[in-house]
C-alpha positions, 0 to 999 in steps of 0.5 A, a space after each residue: 870622142 867629142 868633137 873639139 872645134 872652136 865654138 867662139 869665132 873670136 876666142 880669147 887669148 886664154 881660151 886659145 891657149 886652152 884649146 891648143 893645149 887640148 888639141 896638141 894633147 889629142 894629137 900626141 895621143 893619136 886621137 887627131 891626124 896631122 891633117 885634122 889638127 892642121 885644119 883646126 890650128 889654121 882656124 884658130 890662128 886666123 884671129 889675133 888672140 888665136 895666133 897669140 894663144 896657139 904660139 904661146 902654148 906650142 912654143 913654150 910647153 915642153 909637153 907639146 911636140 907639134 912644133 918639134 915635129 912640124 907635120 907637113 900639113 901644118 907647115 902648109 897651113 902656117 904658110 897659108 897664113 903667111 906674114 902673121 905666122 912669120 912675124 909672131 915667130 920672129 917676135 918669139 925668137 927675139 924675146 926668148 933669145 933675150 930672155 936666155 941672157 937674162 936667165 943666165 945673169 940671174 943664174 936661173 938654169 931651168 928658165 934659161 933652158 925653157 927660153 933656149 927651147 923656145 928659141 930653137 923651136 922658132 928657128 926650126 919653124 922659120 927655116 920651113 916658112 916662106 923664105 922671102 917673107 922670113 927674110 923680109 921680116 928678119 931684115 925689118 926686125 934686125 934694122 929696128 933691134 936697137 929700138 926694141 924691148 920685151 918690156 911694156 912701154 919700151 922702158 927697157 931696150 935690149 942691151 948689147 949682149 942681148 942684141 948680140 945673142 939675138 943676132 947669133 940666133 937669127 944667123 942660125 936660120 
């Protein structure tokens, strides 16, 4: 088997997604141990695009089970990364929770289930990260929820129903 490491010190968002996809598949197929995968992911999530790509893939792809199973070695690496992992996970929790409401309104049950899965994965991950960091960042995001949106340019703020649902999800942590 060919060694799959990051050749580029700063992978693009798309490269990070593709790298994550391959590594998660290799891990699911028992070609990578928990520790080796955790080391590789730790290397990837040190960059802005790497962390975005890894979490975009691992949270949203239902075939990737790494966030569902959360090996101890990976939790340790996430905790080492500290605030960056906490912040991106909270942002994904907030965005996916808001999308649940949008998909309910549009009667798109398949998309609603995907968004719920992302939200649940974020909650489970936040439960095992550094409690003080999670609390600090959660308080920041809750305080600023009225001025947040998931649209470019902040053109569409979260409405009351979305904010209510986001807070319900946050309270599950």
